[in-house]
C-alpha positions in Angstrom: -46.1 50.1 219.7 -49.8 49.4 219.4 -51.3 46.1 218.5 -54.7 45.3 217.0 -56.8 42.2 217.1 -59.4 41.5 214.5 -62.2 39.2 215.8 -63.9 37.5 212.9 -66.8 35.5 214.6 -68.2 34.3 211.2 -64.8 32.6 210.5 -64.3 31.6 214.1 -60.9 33.2 214.3 -59.0 36.2 215.7 -56.0 37.8 213.9 -53.2 39.8 215.6 -51.7 42.8 213.7 -49.2 45.4 214.4 -50.1 49.2 214.3 -49.0 49.9 210.7 -50.3 46.8 209.1 -52.0 47.5 205.7 -55.1 45.3 206.7 -56.1 47.8 209.5 -58.9 50.0 208.3 -58.3 53.8 208.4 -61.6 54.2 210.1 -62.9 51.6 212.6 -66.7 51.0 212.2 -69.1 49.4 214.7 -68.0 46.3 216.5 -69.9 44.1 218.8 -69.7 40.8 220.5 -71.7 38.7 217.9 -70.0 40.1 214.8 -66.6 40.8 216.1 -64.6 43.9 215.1 -61.2 45.6 215.5 -59.8 46.3 218.9 -56.7 48.2 219.9 -54.2 47.3 222.7 -51.2 49.2 224.0 -48.9 46.2 224.2 -48.5 42.6 222.8 -49.1 40.9 226.0 -52.6 42.4 226.5 -53.5 41.8 222.8 -52.5 38.2 223.2 -54.6 37.9 226.4 -57.5 39.4 224.6 -57.0 37.0 221.7 -57.3 34.0 224.1 -60.4 35.4 225.6 -62.1 36.2 222.4 -64.1 33.0 222.2 -62.8 31.8 218.9 -61.1 28.4 218.2 -58.4 29.8 215.7 -55.8 32.4 216.9 -53.8 33.7 213.8 -50.9 36.1 213.4 -51.2 38.4 210.3 -49.1 37.2 207.4 -48.4 40.7 206.2 -47.0 42.3 209.4 -46.0 39.1 211.3 -46.2 40.4 214.9 
């Protein structure tokens, strides 16, 4: 199963999603360090590690897919 994290620097948070979550956009646009973006990970452990290293103060699990 693939996991996605959505880094939202303007809201100072990062959100963890499962691969089939409705919030994941069908096409992923540009992402950069200052604005954030969507990032895909092959397993939950690497996604959680990326969340911790994202540089945001709030780590959130998606309320729709509850990974």
